[in-house]
C-alpha positions as CSV (number, residue, x, y, z in Angstrom):
1,M,14.0,1.3,-7.7
2,K,13.4,0.7,-4.2
3,G,11.5,-1.8,-2.0
4,Y,9.7,-1.3,0.6
5,A,8.1,-3.9,3.2
6,Y,5.2,-2.9,5.9
7,T,3.9,-4.4,8.2
8,P,-0.1,-3.5,8.8
9,S,-2.0,-3.6,11.5
10,G,-5.6,-4.3,12.3
11,V,-6.5,-6.2,9.1
12,C,-6.2,-10.3,8.1
13,S,-3.2,-9.4,5.8
14,R,0.5,-9.6,7.4
15,K,2.8,-7.8,5.0
16,I,2.4,-5.6,2.8
17,Y,5.2,-5.0,-0.2
18,F,5.6,-3.1,-3.4
19,K,8.5,-1.1,-5.0
20,L,8.8,2.7,-5.7
21,D,10.7,4.0,-8.2
22,E,12.8,7.3,-8.9
23,E,9.4,9.1,-10.1
24,K,8.0,7.5,-7.0
25,K,4.7,5.3,-9.2
26,I,4.0,1.8,-7.7
27,H,5.1,-1.4,-9.1
28,E,4.6,-4.8,-7.7
29,L,2.3,-5.1,-5.2
30,A,1.9,-7.7,-2.9
31,F,0.0,-8.2,0.1
32,E,0.7,-11.2,2.1
33,G,-2.5,-12.7,3.7
34,G,-5.7,-11.2,3.7
35,C,-8.6,-11.3,1.1
36,N,-6.6,-12.7,-1.8
37,G,-8.6,-11.7,-5.1
38,N,-9.0,-8.2,-3.5
39,L,-5.6,-7.8,-2.7
40,K,-4.4,-8.8,-6.2
41,A,-7.0,-6.4,-8.0
42,I,-5.6,-4.1,-6.0
43,G,-2.8,-4.1,-7.0
44,R,-3.2,-4.1,-10.8
45,L,-4.9,-1.5,-10.2
46,V,-2.7,0.8,-8.4
47,E,0.6,-0.4,-10.8
48,G,2.9,2.4,-12.3
49,K,0.1,4.8,-10.6
50,D,1.5,7.4,-8.5
51,A,2.3,6.5,-4.9
52,S,0.9,9.9,-3.5
53,E,-2.1,10.2,-5.7
54,I,-2.9,6.1,-4.5
55,A,-2.6,7.0,-0.9
56,D,-4.7,9.9,-0.7
57,I,-7.4,7.9,-2.5
58,L,-7.2,4.7,-0.5
59,K,-6.5,7.1,3.2
60,G,-9.5,6.2,5.4
61,N,-11.3,3.3,3.4
62,Q,-13.0,1.2,6.2
63,C,-13.3,-2.9,6.7
64,G,-16.6,-3.4,9.2
65,M,-16.0,-2.0,12.7
66,R,-12.1,-2.3,12.3
67,G,-11.3,1.9,11.7
68,T,-9.0,0.7,9.0
69,S,-8.5,-1.6,6.1
70,C,-5.8,-3.1,4.1
71,A,-6.1,-0.2,1.5
72,D,-5.8,1.9,4.3
73,Q,-3.3,0.4,5.9
74,L,-1.4,0.4,2.0
75,S,-1.9,4.0,2.2
76,K,0.1,4.5,5.6
77,A,2.8,2.3,3.9
78,L,3.1,4.2,0.7
79,E,3.3,7.6,3.1
80,K,5.6,6.1,4.9
81,A,8.1,4.9,1.6
82,L,7.4,8.4,0.5
83,A,8.8,10.3,3.6
84,D,11.4,7.3,3.9
85,M,12.5,8.8,-0.1
86,A,12.3,12.0,1.0
87,G,14.8,11.9,3.6
88,A,16.9,9.9,1.6
């Protein structure tokens, strides 16, 4: 299992942490900063789920007029991690 840390932009959270296993399933997702209860709920909902599927579901989700959201930033983090795994 490999751990990742992603610095989101345009949102309240400051960091996104997660691990991906060999089957590209998400584990131990945690956000630093942001809306604590909602972001913990996202972590519970995506635990053990396929990273590519979750990235597709969350991509483009917006928070107000920001043009992005913590969920959208998570999709970007997952896509970057998946590209990293493919290149490894």
